PyMOL commands that place a pseudoatom at each C-alpha (Angstrom):
pseudoatom trace, name=CA, resn=UNK, resi=1, chain=A, elem=C, hetatm=0, pos=[86.108, 69.224, 89.818]
pseudoatom trace, name=CA, resn=UNK, resi=2, chain=A, elem=C, hetatm=0, pos=[85.104, 65.541, 89.710]
pseudoatom trace, name=CA, resn=UNK, resi=3, chain=A, elem=C, hetatm=0, pos=[83.138, 64.246, 86.766]
pseudoatom trace, name=CA, resn=UNK, resi=4, chain=A, elem=C, hetatm=0, pos=[79.866, 62.688, 87.884]
pseudoatom trace, name=CA, resn=UNK, resi=5, chain=A, elem=C, hetatm=0, pos=[79.433, 58.947, 87.444]
pseudoatom trace, name=CA, resn=UNK, resi=6, chain=A, elem=C, hetatm=0, pos=[76.648, 58.410, 84.950]
pseudoatom trace, name=CA, resn=UNK, resi=7, chain=A, elem=C, hetatm=0, pos=[74.683, 55.181, 84.588]
pseudoatom trace, name=CA, resn=UNK, resi=8, chain=A, elem=C, hetatm=0, pos=[74.718, 53.627, 81.073]
pseudoatom trace, name=CA, resn=UNK, resi=9, chain=A, elem=C, hetatm=0, pos=[70.958, 54.185, 80.704]
pseudoatom trace, name=CA, resn=UNK, resi=10, chain=A, elem=C, hetatm=0, pos=[71.448, 57.854, 81.602]
pseudoatom trace, name=CA, resn=UNK, resi=11, chain=A, elem=C, hetatm=0, pos=[74.280, 58.179, 79.074]
pseudoatom trace, name=CA, resn=UNK, resi=12, chain=A, elem=C, hetatm=0, pos=[71.909, 56.892, 76.416]
pseudoatom trace, name=CA, resn=UNK, resi=13, chain=A, elem=C, hetatm=0, pos=[69.201, 59.379, 77.441]
pseudoatom trace, name=CA, resn=UNK, resi=14, chain=A, elem=C, hetatm=0, pos=[71.657, 62.301, 77.560]
pseudoatom trace, name=CA, resn=UNK, resi=15, chain=A, elem=C, hetatm=0, pos=[72.797, 61.474, 74.024]
pseudoatom trace, name=CA, resn=UNK, resi=16, chain=A, elem=C, hetatm=0, pos=[69.165, 61.276, 72.912]
pseudoatom trace, name=CA, resn=UNK, resi=17, chain=A, elem=C, hetatm=0, pos=[68.401, 64.641, 74.518]
pseudoatom trace, name=CA, resn=UNK, resi=18, chain=A, elem=C, hetatm=0, pos=[71.505, 66.206, 72.968]
pseudoatom trace, name=CA, resn=UNK, resi=19, chain=A, elem=C, hetatm=0, pos=[70.402, 65.070, 69.506]
pseudoatom trace, name=CA, resn=UNK, resi=20, chain=A, elem=C, hetatm=0, pos=[66.853, 66.387, 69.935]
pseudoatom trace, name=CA, resn=UNK, resi=21, chain=A, elem=C, hetatm=0, pos=[66.446, 69.799, 68.355]
pseudoatom trace, name=CA, resn=UNK, resi=22, chain=A, elem=C, hetatm=0, pos=[64.019, 71.168, 70.912]
pseudoatom trace, name=CA, resn=UNK, resi=23, chain=A, elem=C, hetatm=0, pos=[65.740, 69.994, 74.095]
pseudoatom trace, name=CA, resn=UNK, resi=24, chain=A, elem=C, hetatm=0, pos=[68.029, 72.787, 75.328]
pseudoatom trace, name=CA, resn=UNK, resi=25, chain=A, elem=C, hetatm=0, pos=[71.291, 72.126, 77.111]
pseudoatom trace, name=CA, resn=UNK, resi=26, chain=A, elem=C, hetatm=0, pos=[69.658, 73.729, 80.170]
pseudoatom trace, name=CA, resn=UNK, resi=27, chain=A, elem=C, hetatm=0, pos=[67.222, 70.784, 80.373]
pseudoatom trace, name=CA, resn=UNK, resi=28, chain=A, elem=C, hetatm=0, pos=[70.156, 68.356, 80.410]
pseudoatom trace, name=CA, resn=UNK, resi=29, chain=A, elem=C, hetatm=0, pos=[71.772, 70.459, 83.131]
pseudoatom trace, name=CA, resn=UNK, resi=30, chain=A, elem=C, hetatm=0, pos=[68.602, 70.406, 85.252]
pseudoatom trace, name=CA, resn=UNK, resi=31, chain=A, elem=C, hetatm=0, pos=[68.032, 66.684, 84.789]
pseudoatom trace, name=CA, resn=UNK, resi=32, chain=A, elem=C, hetatm=0, pos=[71.582, 65.285, 84.922]
pseudoatom trace, name=CA, resn=UNK, resi=33, chain=A, elem=C, hetatm=0, pos=[73.770, 68.105, 86.233]
pseudoatom trace, name=CA, resn=UNK, resi=34, chain=A, elem=C, hetatm=0, pos=[75.909, 68.280, 83.067]
pseudoatom trace, name=CA, resn=UNK, resi=35, chain=A, elem=C, hetatm=0, pos=[76.614, 71.678, 81.571]
pseudoatom trace, name=CA, resn=UNK, resi=36, chain=A, elem=C, hetatm=0, pos=[77.044, 72.175, 77.836]
pseudoatom trace, name=CA, resn=UNK, resi=37, chain=A, elem=C, hetatm=0, pos=[80.805, 71.563, 77.844]
pseudoatom trace, name=CA, resn=UNK, resi=38, chain=A, elem=C, hetatm=0, pos=[80.371, 68.297, 79.775]
pseudoatom trace, name=CA, resn=UNK, resi=39, chain=A, elem=C, hetatm=0, pos=[77.679, 67.193, 77.312]
pseudoatom trace, name=CA, resn=UNK, resi=40, chain=A, elem=C, hetatm=0, pos=[80.091, 67.948, 74.471]
pseudoatom trace, name=CA, resn=UNK, resi=41, chain=A, elem=C, hetatm=0, pos=[82.799, 65.884, 76.208]
pseudoatom trace, name=CA, resn=UNK, resi=42, chain=A, elem=C, hetatm=0, pos=[80.345, 63.017, 76.716]
pseudoatom trace, name=CA, resn=UNK, resi=43, chain=A, elem=C, hetatm=0, pos=[79.250, 63.128, 73.086]
pseudoatom trace, name=CA, resn=UNK, resi=44, chain=A, elem=C, hetatm=0, pos=[82.885, 63.160, 71.952]
pseudoatom trace, name=CA, resn=UNK, resi=45, chain=A, elem=C, hetatm=0, pos=[83.609, 60.075, 74.106]
pseudoatom trace, name=CA, resn=UNK, resi=46, chain=A, elem=C, hetatm=0, pos=[80.540, 58.081, 73.153]
pseudoatom trace, name=CA, resn=UNK, resi=47, chain=A, elem=C, hetatm=0, pos=[80.200, 58.804, 69.437]
pseudoatom trace, name=CA, resn=UNK, resi=48, chain=A, elem=C, hetatm=0, pos=[82.214, 57.987, 66.359]
pseudoatom trace, name=CA, resn=UNK, resi=49, chain=A, elem=C, hetatm=0, pos=[84.270, 61.002, 65.255]
pseudoatom trace, name=CA, resn=UNK, resi=50, chain=A, elem=C, hetatm=0, pos=[82.179, 61.567, 62.121]
pseudoatom trace, name=CA, resn=UNK, resi=51, chain=A, elem=C, hetatm=0, pos=[78.921, 61.409, 64.106]
pseudoatom trace, name=CA, resn=UNK, resi=52, chain=A, elem=C, hetatm=0, pos=[80.305, 63.811, 66.690]
pseudoatom trace, name=CA, resn=UNK, resi=53, chain=A, elem=C, hetatm=0, pos=[81.306, 66.317, 63.978]
pseudoatom trace, name=CA, resn=UNK, resi=54, chain=A, elem=C, hetatm=0, pos=[77.850, 66.043, 62.396]
pseudoatom trace, name=CA, resn=UNK, resi=55, chain=A, elem=C, hetatm=0, pos=[76.189, 66.636, 65.778]
pseudoatom trace, name=CA, resn=UNK, resi=56, chain=A, elem=C, hetatm=0, pos=[78.423, 69.637, 66.599]
pseudoatom trace, name=CA, resn=UNK, resi=57, chain=A, elem=C, hetatm=0, pos=[77.684, 71.197, 63.229]
pseudoatom trace, name=CA, resn=UNK, resi=58, chain=A, elem=C, hetatm=0, pos=[73.973, 70.646, 63.827]
pseudoatom trace, name=CA, resn=UNK, resi=59, chain=A, elem=C, hetatm=0, pos=[73.760, 72.183, 67.327]
pseudoatom trace, name=CA, resn=UNK, resi=60, chain=A, elem=C, hetatm=0, pos=[76.251, 75.041, 66.989]
pseudoatom trace, name=CA, resn=UNK, resi=61, chain=A, elem=C, hetatm=0, pos=[74.271, 78.255, 67.084]
pseudoatom trace, name=CA, resn=UNK, resi=62, chain=A, elem=C, hetatm=0, pos=[70.905, 76.463, 67.039]
pseudoatom trace, name=CA, resn=UNK, resi=63, chain=A, elem=C, hetatm=0, pos=[68.465, 78.669, 68.917]
pseudoatom trace, name=CA, resn=UNK, resi=64, chain=A, elem=C, hetatm=0, pos=[66.467, 75.807, 70.343]
pseudoatom trace, name=CA, resn=UNK, resi=65, chain=A, elem=C, hetatm=0, pos=[69.534, 74.252, 72.006]
pseudoatom trace, name=CA, resn=UNK, resi=66, chain=A, elem=C, hetatm=0, pos=[70.632, 77.409, 73.806]
pseudoatom trace, name=CA, resn=UNK, resi=67, chain=A, elem=C, hetatm=0, pos=[68.289, 79.188, 76.188]
pseudoatom trace, name=CA, resn=UNK, resi=68, chain=A, elem=C, hetatm=0, pos=[69.883, 82.572, 75.448]
pseudoatom trace, name=CA, resn=UNK, resi=69, chain=A, elem=C, hetatm=0, pos=[69.053, 82.190, 71.744]
pseudoatom trace, name=CA, resn=UNK, resi=70, chain=A, elem=C, hetatm=0, pos=[65.601, 80.739, 72.357]
pseudoatom trace, name=CA, resn=UNK, resi=71, chain=A, elem=C, hetatm=0, pos=[62.410, 82.710, 71.997]
pseudoatom trace, name=CA, resn=UNK, resi=72, chain=A, elem=C, hetatm=0, pos=[61.035, 83.992, 75.308]
pseudoatom trace, name=CA, resn=UNK, resi=73, chain=A, elem=C, hetatm=0, pos=[57.675, 82.484, 74.338]
pseudoatom trace, name=CA, resn=UNK, resi=74, chain=A, elem=C, hetatm=0, pos=[59.034, 78.964, 74.888]
pseudoatom trace, name=CA, resn=UNK, resi=75, chain=A, elem=C, hetatm=0, pos=[58.828, 78.061, 78.578]
pseudoatom trace, name=CA, resn=UNK, resi=76, chain=A, elem=C, hetatm=0, pos=[59.206, 74.273, 78.345]
pseudoatom trace, name=CA, resn=UNK, resi=77, chain=A, elem=C, hetatm=0, pos=[62.117, 71.955, 77.610]
pseudoatom trace, name=CA, resn=UNK, resi=78, chain=A, elem=C, hetatm=0, pos=[60.185, 69.225, 75.840]
pseudoatom trace, name=CA, resn=UNK, resi=79, chain=A, elem=C, hetatm=0, pos=[57.562, 68.910, 73.158]
pseudoatom trace, name=CA, resn=UNK, resi=80, chain=A, elem=C, hetatm=0, pos=[54.254, 67.843, 74.794]
pseudoatom trace, name=CA, resn=UNK, resi=81, chain=A, elem=C, hetatm=0, pos=[54.210, 64.623, 72.708]
pseudoatom trace, name=CA, resn=UNK, resi=82, chain=A, elem=C, hetatm=0, pos=[57.842, 63.769, 73.412]
pseudoatom trace, name=CA, resn=UNK, resi=83, chain=A, elem=C, hetatm=0, pos=[59.438, 61.533, 76.042]
pseudoatom trace, name=CA, resn=UNK, resi=84, chain=A, elem=C, hetatm=0, pos=[57.322, 61.184, 79.153]
pseudoatom trace, name=CA, resn=UNK, resi=85, chain=A, elem=C, hetatm=0, pos=[59.071, 60.236, 82.432]
pseudoatom trace, name=CA, resn=UNK, resi=86, chain=A, elem=C, hetatm=0, pos=[57.584, 57.161, 84.073]
for i in range(1, 86): cmd.bond("trace and resi %d" % i, "trace and resi %d" % (i + 1))
show_as sticks, trace
zoom trace
């Protein structure tokens, strides 16, 4: 399967979304078509090794990053005061 070509501005936004605690990987998938493993690959490519390890430790098992672990009460991907598309 071919890896999608991602614009530099989109790479920056994907990294930002991956770091955000309340943005699930499903939101990245819907917006950019990258599943969790592709996001992990992107993060590994774009970050320093120590930053990547810190990020992986932070998101592993985090309920807000994985829809299956997330409360059913949460129906949105973003905080209402967070990033607003233009």
